[in-house]
N, C-alpha and C positions, 0 to 999 in steps of 0.2 A: 037922897041917900046915894044914888048913882053918881051925882056930881061930887060928892065927898070922896068917893073911891077913885074917881078919875084923876083928881088933882094930886093925891099922894103917888099914884102910879106914874103920872107924868114926871113928877119930881124924881122918883127913883130911876126912871128911864134916862132922864137928863143927867143924873149923877153918874150912872153907869157909862154913858157916852163920854162924859168929861174924863172919867177915870181911864177909859180905853185910849182916848186921845192923848192924855198926859203920859200914859205909859209908852205910847208910840213916840211921843216927842222926846221922852227921856232916853230912849234907846236909839234915837236918830244919829247920835254921834258915832255909834259903833257899826252902823250900816245894817242893823237888824231892827225889827219892829215886833211889838207884842202880838201882832196879828199875822204877819208874813215874814218869813226868814228865807233868804235866797241861799241855796246850797248848790255846790257844783254837781252837775249831772254825773252819775257813774259811767264808766267807760265799758263798752263791750270788748270782747277779745279781739275784734278787728279794728280797735282804736276809734270807732265811731261812737259819738255820745249816745247814751240810751235816751230815747225820747218816747213819747206816747206811740209814735209810729213803729219804732223798732221793737218796742215791748209787745206789740200785737202781732208779731210775725207768726204766720201759720207754721205749725210743725210739719217739716218735710222729711225729717230723718229721726228715727228713734234709736237711741243707743241702749240696747237691751242686754243687761248683765244677767247671765245664767249663773246663779249663785247657790251655794249651800254652806252652812256653817262648818261642816266637816271637810270641805274641799280645800286642800292645801294650795292649789293654783289660785283659788279665789282670794286667799289670804295674801297672796303676792300681788294680784291684779287690782283688788279693791282699793288699796291706798293710792295706786297710780291713777285710777279713775277719779278718786276724790281730789287729787292734786290738779287734774285737768279741770274739774268743776270749780276749784278754788281760783283758777285763773280768771273766772268771770263767765257770765252767761254766753252761750253761743246761740244767737237768734236762729230759729228754725230747727233746733235740736232739743229733743226731750229725752232725759235719762230715765230708764225704767229698770227695776230689778225684779227678776222672776226667781222666787225662792224655792229651791228643791230640797231643802234641809230634811223635810219629812219623807222624802223619796216617794211621794204620792203623785203619780203622773197626771191623774185627773185634776188635782189641785193645781199642779204646775201649769197645765194647759188652760185651766180656767183663769189663772192670772194672766196668761198670754192673751186670751180672748178679751179680758177686761181692758188690757192695754192696747188692743187693736192690732196685735202682731201675731196672732195664733197661726195663720196660714204660713207666714214667712218662717216662723220658728219651727213648725212641724216639718216643712219642706227641708229646712237646713239640717235639723237633727235626725230626720229620716227614721223616726221611731226609737232612737237610742238617745236618751237625755244624757248629755255630757256637760258637766259644769266647768266653770273656770274660763269662760270667754265672754267677750262683749261683742254682740252681733249688731252691726249697723244696718238698720232696716229702712228701706224706702217706703214711706207710708202709702204713697199713691199706688205703687206697683206691687206692694206686699211681697218684696223679695229682699234677701240679704245682699247688701252691696259689698260688705267687707267684714272681716273678723279681726278682733284684737285679742292677743294672747298675753300670758304672763311675761313673755320674753320682750314685749314692747315697752319702751320707756314712756314717760308722760309726754314728751315732745312728739314722739312718733304716734302716740294715741291721739293727740290733738290734731296732728296732720291727717291721720286716717279719717277722723270725724269730719274735718273740713272738706276732705276730698269726697267723702260719701255725700255730704250736704250739697256739694257742687254738682254731683252726678244725679241727684234726685230732683 
């Protein structure tokens, strides 16, 4: 009985192998295969190809948006930050949003603690939570390196982020 099951299973395995091989052969003219397709690596913002090594870069700087739905400055700043993010990943930088829409300071600082930036945010805001800016925080030193405001354009925001990253 076991031998009867082995033979059909081997035939099925051989048929699957031949099918996979014939699919790979059929697509050989196009440079693709049924199993592996080579695609161009995405580019990082510094024009270096994204590789396994560049994707594992440790976060050195956190770009912390102090945000609220009712904040008019946030409505101006947020699209500019999204434009910078759309330029591509910046290895070593993590974007974080702290939402103060509910005006609950405990909730706000709990978000900051969860993001690992509570000490820097508390020191910078000095007890008065003001929304509408992006704080560039050095992760190791837990300090704010620079601030981005609604007056900054996307190019200046990107430059400030890169300068903060270089300083951390």
